[in-house]
C-alpha positions in Angstrom: -6.5 -17.4 -27.5 -7.3 -15.4 -24.3 -3.7 -15.0 -23.4 -2.9 -13.8 -26.9 -5.6 -11.1 -26.8 -4.7 -10.0 -23.3 -1.1 -9.4 -24.5 -2.6 -7.4 -27.4 -4.5 -5.4 -24.9 -1.3 -4.4 -23.1 0.3 -3.5 -26.3 -2.4 -1.3 -27.7 -4.7 -0.4 -24.9 -4.0 3.2 -23.9 -5.2 6.5 -25.2 -3.2 9.8 -25.2 -5.0 13.1 -25.7 -3.3 16.3 -26.7 -4.4 19.7 -27.5 -6.2 20.0 -30.9 -3.8 22.6 -32.2 -0.8 20.3 -31.9 -2.5 17.0 -32.2 -4.0 16.3 -35.7 -6.6 13.6 -36.4 -4.8 10.6 -37.8 -8.0 8.6 -38.6 -11.7 8.4 -38.1 -13.3 5.1 -37.0 -17.1 5.1 -37.3 -16.9 8.9 -37.3 -14.9 9.1 -34.1 -11.5 10.9 -34.2 -8.3 9.1 -33.4 -5.6 11.7 -32.7 -2.0 11.3 -33.8 -0.7 11.5 -30.2 -2.8 8.4 -29.3 -1.5 6.3 -32.1 2.1 7.6 -31.7 2.1 6.7 -28.0 0.9 3.2 -28.6 3.1 2.6 -31.5 6.2 3.6 -29.6 5.2 1.5 -26.6 4.5 -1.5 -28.9 7.9 -1.1 -30.6 9.7 -1.3 -27.3 7.9 -4.5 -26.3 8.3 -6.4 -29.5 11.0 -9.0 -30.0 10.5 -9.0 -33.8 9.8 -5.5 -35.0 6.8 -5.0 -37.2 6.5 -2.3 -39.9 4.5 0.8 -39.4 1.9 -0.4 -41.9 1.5 -3.7 -40.1 1.0 -1.9 -36.8 -1.6 0.4 -38.5 -3.6 -2.6 -39.5 -3.5 -4.1 -36.0 -4.3 -0.8 -34.4 -7.3 -0.4 -36.6 -8.5 -3.9 -35.8 -8.1 -3.1 -32.1 -10.1 0.1 -32.4 -12.8 -1.6 -34.4 -13.3 -4.2 -31.7 -13.5 -1.5 -29.0 -16.0 0.4 -31.2 -18.1 -2.8 -31.4 -18.0 -3.1 -27.7 -19.2 0.5 -27.2 -21.9 -0.1 -29.9 -23.1 -3.0 -27.8 -23.1 -0.7 -24.8 -20.9 -2.9 -22.8 -19.4 0.2 -21.2 -22.8 1.0 -19.7 -23.2 -2.3 -17.8 -23.3 -1.9 -14.0 -20.7 -4.7 -13.7 -18.3 -2.9 -16.1 -18.7 0.4 -14.3 -18.2 -1.2 -10.9 -15.0 -2.9 -11.9 -13.7 0.2 -13.7 -14.5 2.4 -10.7 -12.7 -0.1 -8.4 -9.7 -0.1 -10.6 -9.7 3.7 -10.8 -9.9 4.0 -7.0 -7.0 1.6 -6.6 -4.9 3.2 -9.4 -5.4 6.7 -8.3 -3.6 6.2 -4.9 -0.1 6.5 -6.2 -1.0 9.7 -8.0 -2.2 11.3 -4.7 1.2 11.4 -3.2 4.7 12.6 -4.2 6.6 9.4 -4.7 10.0 11.1 -4.0 9.0 12.3 -0.5 9.0 8.9 1.2 12.6 8.1 0.0 13.7 11.5 1.1 12.2 11.0 4.5 13.9 7.6 4.8 17.3 9.0 4.0 16.7 12.0 6.2 15.8 9.7 9.1 18.8 7.6 8.5 21.1 10.6 8.4 19.6 11.8 11.7 20.0 8.4 13.3 23.8 8.7 12.8 23.9 11.9 14.9 22.9 12.8 18.5 22.0 16.4 19.5 22.5 17.9 23.0 19.5 20.3 23.7 18.0 22.5 26.2 14.2 22.6 26.2 11.3 25.0 27.1 7.7 24.2 26.5 4.5 26.4 26.5 0.9 25.3 26.3 -0.9 25.4 22.9 -3.7 27.6 24.3 -7.3 26.8 24.6 -8.4 28.1 21.2 -7.2 29.8 18.0 -6.8 33.2 19.5 -5.0 31.9 22.6 -2.7 29.8 20.4 -1.6 33.0 18.6 -0.8 34.6 22.0 1.3 31.6 23.0 3.2 31.7 19.7 3.8 35.4 20.2 5.1 34.6 23.8 7.4 31.9 22.4 8.8 34.5 19.9 9.5 37.0 22.6 11.1 34.4 24.9 13.3 33.4 22.0 14.4 37.0 21.6 15.2 37.3 25.3 17.2 34.1 25.3 19.1 35.1 22.2 20.0 38.4 24.0 21.7 36.5 26.8 19.1 35.6 29.3 19.9 32.5 31.4 18.0 29.5 30.0 17.3 27.8 33.4 15.8 31.0 34.8 13.5 31.7 31.8 12.5 28.0 31.6 11.8 27.9 35.4 9.3 30.8 35.0 7.5 29.7 31.8 8.0 26.0 30.9 5.2 23.5 31.5 7.5 20.5 30.8 7.0 18.1 33.7 10.6 16.9 33.4 12.0 20.4 34.3 12.1 19.6 38.0 14.5 16.7 37.2 16.6 18.1 34.4 16.3 21.9 34.7 15.4 22.0 31.0 18.5 20.2 29.8 17.7 17.0 27.9 21.3 16.2 27.1 21.9 14.2 24.0 18.9 13.0 22.2 18.6 10.8 19.1 16.2 10.6 16.2 13.0 8.7 16.8 12.6 9.7 20.4 10.3 12.6 19.9 7.5 13.7 17.5 8.8 14.4 14.0 8.0 18.1 14.1 10.1 18.4 17.2 12.9 16.3 15.8 12.8 18.4 12.6 13.2 21.6 14.6 16.1 20.2 16.6 18.0 18.8 13.7 17.6 21.9 11.6 18.8 24.3 14.2 22.6 25.1 14.1 24.8 24.5 17.1 24.6 27.4 19.5 21.3 28.6 18.1 17.8 28.6 19.4 15.1 27.2 17.2 12.0 28.9 15.9 8.9 28.0 17.9 8.1 24.4 17.2 4.5 23.3 17.5 3.5 19.7 18.4 0.4 18.1 19.8 1.9 18.6 23.2 2.7 22.3 23.1 4.9 25.0 21.7 8.6 24.4 22.1 11.8 26.3 22.1 15.1 24.3 21.8 18.7 25.4 22.1 21.2 23.1 20.4 24.4 22.8 22.4 26.4 20.2 20.5 26.2 17.4 17.9 28.1 14.1 18.1 28.2 10.9 16.0 25.9 8.2 17.2 27.7 5.4 19.0 25.5 2.6 17.7 24.1 0.1 20.2 25.4 -2.1 23.0 24.0 -5.3 24.5 24.3 -5.6 28.3 22.9 -7.5 31.2 22.4 -6.3 34.7 21.5 -7.2 38.3 19.2 -4.7 39.9 18.2 -4.2 43.6 15.3 -1.8 43.8 14.7 1.1 46.1 11.2 1.2 47.7 8.8 2.4 45.0 6.0 3.7 47.3 7.9 6.6 48.6 11.2 8.5 48.3 13.8 6.2 49.8 15.5 7.3 53.0 19.3 7.3 53.4 19.0 4.2 55.6 16.9 2.4 53.0 19.4 3.3 50.3 22.2 2.0 52.4 20.3 -1.3 53.0 20.0 -1.8 49.2 23.7 -0.9 48.8 24.7 -3.6 51.2 22.7 -6.2 49.3 24.1 -5.2 45.9 27.7 -5.2 47.4 27.3 -8.8 48.7 26.1 -9.9 45.2 29.1 -8.1 43.7 31.4 -10.1 45.9 29.9 -13.3 44.4 30.4 -11.9 40.9 34.1 -11.0 41.7 34.6 -14.5 43.1 33.8 -15.9 39.7 30.0 -16.5 40.1 28.0 -17.0 36.9 26.6 -13.5 36.2 23.6 -14.9 34.3 22.6 -17.3 37.1 23.2 -14.6 39.8 20.9 -12.3 37.8 18.1 -14.9 37.7 18.5 -15.5 41.4 19.0 -12.0 42.8 17.9 -9.3 40.3 14.7 -7.5 41.0 14.1 -6.3 37.4 11.0 -8.4 36.5 11.6 -7.9 32.8 15.2 -9.1 32.5 15.8 -11.3 35.5 14.3 -14.4 33.9 16.7 -13.9 30.9 19.7 -13.7 33.1 19.5 -9.9 33.2 19.9 -9.6 29.4 18.5 -6.2 28.2 19.3 -6.8 24.5 20.7 -4.1 22.3 20.0 -0.4 23.2 21.1 3.0 22.0 22.3 6.1 23.8 19.4 7.8 25.5 17.2 4.7 25.9 18.2 4.1 29.5 18.5 6.5 32.4 21.6 8.7 32.1 23.7 6.9 34.8 23.0 3.5 33.3 23.6 4.8 29.8 27.0 6.3 30.8 28.2 3.1 32.4 27.0 0.7 29.6 28.7 2.8 26.9 31.9 3.3 28.9 32.6 -0.4 29.7 34.5 -2.6 27.2 32.9 -5.8 25.9 32.8 -8.5 28.6 33.7 -6.0 31.4 31.6 -5.8 34.6 30.9 -2.6 36.4 31.1 -1.9 40.1 27.6 -1.3 41.8 26.2 2.1 40.9 23.1 4.1 41.7 20.2 5.2 39.5 16.7 6.5 40.4 15.6 2.9 40.4 18.2 1.4 42.7 21.6 -0.1 42.5 22.9 -2.0 39.4 25.8 -4.2 38.4 26.2 -4.2 34.6 28.1 -6.5 32.3 28.5 -5.2 28.7 28.3 -8.1 26.3 28.8 -6.7 22.8 28.4 -3.6 20.7 27.3 -2.8 17.1 28.0 0.2 15.0 25.1 1.9 13.2 23.6 -0.4 10.7 23.7 0.3 6.9 20.8 2.1 5.3 19.2 -1.0 3.7 19.4 -2.9 6.9 17.8 0.0 8.8 15.2 0.8 6.1 12.4 -1.5 7.4 12.7 -0.1 10.9 12.7 3.5 9.5 9.8 2.9 7.1 7.7 1.4 10.0 8.5 4.5 12.1 7.5 6.8 9.3 4.2 5.0 8.8 3.3 5.5 12.4 3.7 9.3 12.8 2.9 12.5 11.0 5.4 11.7 8.2 3.0 9.1 6.9 0.8 11.9 5.4 3.7 14.0 4.1 3.8 12.5 0.6 0.0 13.3 0.2 0.5 16.8 1.7 3.3 17.5 -0.8 1.0 16.4 -3.6 -1.8 18.5 -2.1 0.5 21.6 -2.0 1.3 21.0 -5.7 -2.4 20.7 -6.5 -3.2 23.9 -4.7 -0.5 25.7 -6.6 -1.7 24.2 -9.9 -5.2 25.3 -9.3 -4.2 28.7 -7.8 -5.9 28.0 -4.4 -6.4 31.2 -2.4 -8.2 32.1 0.8 -10.1 35.3 0.1 -7.9 38.1 1.6 -11.1 39.9 2.6 -12.5 36.9 4.4 -11.3 37.7 8.0 -12.6 41.2 7.8 -15.9 39.9 6.4 -16.3 37.4 9.3 -15.2 40.0 11.9 -17.9 42.4 10.6 -20.5 39.7 10.7 -19.7 38.9 14.3 -19.8 42.6 15.3 -23.1 43.2 13.4 -24.6 40.3 15.3 -23.3 41.4 18.6 -21.2 38.3 19.2 -21.1 34.6 18.5 -24.3 32.7 18.9 -26.7 30.5 17.1 -28.2 33.5 15.2 -24.7 34.3 13.8 -24.2 30.7 12.8 -27.6 30.7 11.0 -26.6 33.9 9.2 -23.3 32.6 8.1 -24.9 29.3 6.8 -26.7 31.3 4.2 -23.8 33.6 3.4 -22.5 33.3 -0.2 -19.4 35.4 0.2 -16.5 33.5 -1.3 -14.3 32.0 1.4 -11.6 30.5 -0.9 -11.2 29.8 -4.5 -9.3 27.2 -6.7 -9.5 26.5 -10.4 -12.8 27.9 -11.5 -14.5 27.0 -8.2 -15.4 29.3 -5.3 -16.5 27.9 -1.9 -18.8 30.2 0.0 -18.8 31.0 3.7 -21.9 28.9 4.1 -19.9 25.7 3.5 -17.5 26.5 6.3 -20.3 27.7 8.6 -22.0 24.3 8.2 -19.3 22.9 10.4 -19.7 25.5 13.2 -21.1 24.5 16.6 -23.8 27.1 17.4 -23.7 26.3 21.1 -20.0 27.1 21.6 -19.3 30.1 23.9 -16.6 32.3 22.3 -15.5 35.9 22.4 -15.3 37.9 19.1 -11.6 37.2 18.5 -11.9 33.5 19.3 -15.1 33.2 17.2 -13.2 34.6 14.1 -10.3 32.2 14.8 -12.7 29.3 15.2 -14.2 30.0 11.7 -10.8 30.5 10.1 -9.4 27.3 11.7 -12.1 25.2 9.8 -11.0 26.3 6.4 -7.9 24.2 6.1 -9.4 20.7 6.3 -12.4 21.7 4.1 -10.2 23.3 1.4 -7.8 20.3 1.5 -10.6 17.8 0.9 -12.2 19.9 -1.9 -8.9 20.6 -3.8 -7.9 16.9 -3.6 -11.2 15.7 -4.8 -11.0 18.2 -7.7 -7.5 17.0 -8.5 -8.7 13.4 -8.4 -11.7 14.1 -10.6 -9.6 15.9 -13.2 -6.6 13.5 -13.2 -7.8 12.0 -16.5 -7.7 15.5 -18.1 -4.6 16.8 -16.4 -2.3 13.8 -16.0 -1.2 12.0 -19.1 0.2 9.0 -17.3 -3.0 8.4 -15.3 -5.1 8.9 -18.4 -3.1 6.4 -20.3 -3.3 3.8 -17.6 -7.0 4.2 -17.0 -7.9 4.1 -20.6 -5.7 1.1 -21.1 -7.6 -0.8 -18.5 -11.0 0.4 -19.8 -10.3 -0.6 -23.3 -8.8 -3.9 -22.2 -12.0 -4.7 -20.3 -14.1 -3.9 -23.3 -11.9 -5.8 -25.6 -11.9 -8.9 -23.4 -15.7 -8.9 -22.9 -16.6 -8.4 -26.6 -14.0 -11.0 -27.7 -15.4 -13.4 -25.1 -18.9 -13.0 -26.5 -18.0 -13.0 -30.1 -15.2 -15.6 -30.2 -14.2 -17.5 -27.0 -17.6 -18.2 -25.5 -19.2 -18.1 -28.9 -17.1 -20.9 -30.2 -17.7 -23.1 -27.1 -21.5 -22.6 -27.2 -21.9 -23.1 -31.0 -22.2 -26.9 -31.0 -23.7 -26.8 -34.5 -20.9 -24.7 -35.8 -18.3 -27.0 -34.2 -19.9 -30.1 -35.6 -20.1 -28.7 -39.1 -16.5 -27.4 -39.0 -15.3 -30.9 -37.8 -17.2 -32.7 -40.6 -15.8 -30.2 -43.2 -12.3 -30.5 -41.9 -11.9 -34.2 -40.8 -8.7 -34.5 -42.7 -7.1 -32.0 -40.3 -7.9 -34.1 -37.2 -5.9 -37.3 -37.3 -3.9 -39.1 -34.7 -0.5 -40.7 -35.1 -1.2 -43.0 -32.1 -4.3 -44.8 -30.9 -6.4 -43.2 -28.1 -8.5 -44.8 -25.4 -12.0 -43.5 -25.5 -14.5 -44.5 -22.8 -15.2 -44.7 -19.1 -12.7 -46.2 -16.6 -14.1 -47.2 -13.2 -11.8 -47.4 -10.2 -12.7 -48.8 -6.8 -11.4 -48.9 -3.2 -10.1 -52.4 -3.1 -10.9 -55.9 -4.5 -14.1 -56.4 -2.6 -15.7 -53.3 -4.0 -14.6 -54.1 -7.5 -15.9 -57.6 -7.3 -19.2 -56.4 -6.2 -19.3 -53.9 -9.0 -18.5 -56.6 -11.6 -21.3 -58.8 -10.2 -23.7 -55.9 -10.6 -22.6 -55.2 -14.1 -23.3 -58.9 -15.1 -26.7 -58.6 -13.4 -28.0 -55.4 -14.9 -26.1 -55.5 -18.2 -24.5 -52.6 -20.1 -27.5 -50.3 -20.2 -27.4 -46.5 -20.8 -28.1 -45.9 -17.1 -25.3 -48.2 -15.8 -22.9 -45.3 -14.6 -25.8 -43.6 -12.9 -26.9 -46.9 -11.3 -23.4 -47.7 -10.0 -22.7 -44.2 -8.7 -26.0 -44.2 -6.8 -25.3 -47.6 -5.3 -21.6 -47.3 -4.5 -21.2 -43.5 -4.0 -17.7 -42.6 -2.9 -16.4 -46.2 -2.9 -15.9 -45.9 -6.7 -14.8 -43.3 -9.2 -15.8 -43.1 -12.9 -13.8 -41.0 -15.4 -14.8 -40.4 -19.0 -11.8 -39.7 -21.2 -10.2 -39.6 -24.6 -6.4 -40.0 -24.0 -3.2 -41.2 -25.6 -0.6 -43.2 -24.0 1.1 -41.3 -21.1 -1.8 -39.0 -20.4 -3.6 -41.0 -17.8 -2.3 -43.6 -15.3 -5.4 -45.8 -15.3 -5.6 -45.8 -19.1 -1.9 -46.6 -19.3 -2.3 -49.6 -17.0 -5.5 -51.0 -18.6 -4.8 -50.3 -22.3 -1.1 -49.5 -22.9 0.7 -52.0 -20.6 1.7 -49.3 -18.2 2.7 -49.7 -14.6 0.2 -51.1 -12.1 -1.8 -48.8 -9.9 0.0 -48.3 -6.5 -1.5 -50.3 -3.6 -1.4 -47.1 -1.6 -3.7 -45.3 -4.0 -7.1 -44.4 -2.6 -8.8 -46.2 -5.6 -6.3 -49.0 -6.3 -8.5 -51.4 -8.5 -9.8 -50.5 -12.0 -11.7 -51.8 -15.0 -12.9 -50.4 -18.3 -16.6 -49.8 -17.9 -17.1 -48.9 -21.5 -15.1 -48.0 -24.6 -11.7 -49.0 -26.0 -8.9 -48.0 -28.4 -9.7 -46.0 -31.5 -7.3 -44.9 -34.2 -9.0 -41.7 -35.3 -11.5 -39.2 -33.9 -15.1 -40.4 -34.2 -17.0 -37.2 -33.3 -16.1 -33.6 -32.8 -15.9 -33.9 -29.0 -13.0 -36.3 -29.4 -10.8 -33.3 -30.4 -12.9 -30.5 -28.8 -9.9 -28.6 -27.4 -8.0 -28.3 -30.7 -11.2 -28.0 -32.7 -12.5 -25.1 -30.5 -9.2 -23.2 -30.8 -9.3 -23.6 -34.6 -13.0 -22.6 -34.7 -12.2 -19.5 -32.6 -9.7 -18.4 -35.3 -12.4 -18.8 -37.9 -14.9 -16.7 -35.9 -12.2 -14.1 -35.2 -11.5 -13.7 -38.9 -15.3 -13.5 -39.7 -15.8 -11.0 -37.0 -13.0 -8.7 -38.2 -14.4 -8.8 -41.7 -17.8 -7.9 -40.4 -16.3 -5.0 -38.4 -14.5 -3.6 -41.4 -17.7 -3.7 -43.4 -19.8 -2.3 -40.5 -17.7 0.6 -39.3 -16.0 3.0 -41.8 -12.3 3.8 -41.4 -10.6 6.8 -42.9 -6.9 7.3 -42.5 -5.2 10.6 -43.2 -2.1 9.5 -45.0 -0.5 12.9 -44.8 -0.6 12.8 -41.0 0.6 9.2 -41.0 3.5 10.2 -43.2 4.9 12.2 -40.3 5.8 8.9 -38.5 7.6 7.4 -41.5 
């Protein structure tokens, strides 16, 4: 019965609200309007899920019954119970999450990342600091813009970068990064690089590390990955190696190379001679790596060699290497790369992008605007106060001037000012920037909360799902009280129904009814038998035996037919013996025997309870129809025929 009703809940559990002008009232149940849109939505959903189609009139009857039950649950105030509210709120919080992000964004990001992984971009780089505050950041952005103009007009990149960049790698690469690949840098940097045409200079790119300018020199197809192993002899790491020290390392690697050329086992030689602590124990195996993951010289050699080929010794900043390329793989298909890409997305700024897109939609929907007069208002307040201090902050914390608006809401300056630190030392321009910089996070939180709170009014899909769950909970609880639990607890009703309908409850085969005792071995069973002879078959015998023998015996009360219980089959129906390996491998009938028909209602309680639930269900529905008036507007219903 429970499964039947839960399916019914899925079929008819959701509510669709529409504007009154376009959505006439189809029926009134206990005076409450049921709109045509609600019924039509559920009717169409139900029709798609049915194997055997029911007529419109049949569905109308079932819909009314469903609504009457929900009405009865509301009349019983089940929707006000703390447990109900807690469960519904928990479901709402869980269900709302998918509605707080744009579901198409993640797939777009995955495909974007995959496309970028197939290309490498050769770039020059220049980086400025972010600045110490809002005002300083604006100055740095302005400087980046002016440097971009200078570079576009023909200035030499190295010269400009040498004067302005704060990139610590400049001393090594003079601002030339060479070919880079997707996933190496923060997403905002990567986005700027991959969206700048060859030969062009990017717009200023802001990351957590600074403000960047990038010149794109070339784009090439990614070469996939190679697997290689190497033998490394290190330069001294405590200081810059001298020429004599480098030569000493070169002599050692050359002697190892002679062993390799003489047919020595590369893997064993790497284990014995390589000074790379990470790979030496693996025979020098570095696994698969892509272009750009190793230092440039190592990168070049590894991707130039053929599979199986061994390089001559060569120098990098670490020391001297001998490399053997083992194998290579082209770039993997999208579905193979997807888990790796999705993991990368979840760990950087892209993880929040689906929510940010939804937030942008919500801001547009609710006409979010920062007051165009706000900056001037704050600037005037700072000047009137004579600068930024605790007095200004106190003044702003009681200022009702609207900072930003959305929907029918206006957030005053006081809300923003509540986040200000009154002890911060700032000049006038930085103070204004400090205030303005706080607006974004506050506005985002407020707009998203408003969006979430109003989803049930603004989003039909969400409203349908939430109401489906709500009505399903009410339907389940009221049915449990009225029918399922009611039938199980109504022993008098069950007895009476059994006596009145004995003819329904017959058996085609005899059943064993009684208690079977099983024991751990012959000695325990013999002792039990002796005790039974001693105390006799008294009402307290099972209790007496359980107390005396505890876990050495097991007693089971049952009403079973042949094939339903191994012990009963063995003792009553000539079934197979109890396996010797069983924990309780000896058994006797403690009481009872074979009967040909049910004696009392408990002998058929499962079937009887189900039948009695059907009786209670019918009685309940008749009571509901008598209790709550239903009026159907047949003219509106006719629109669906």
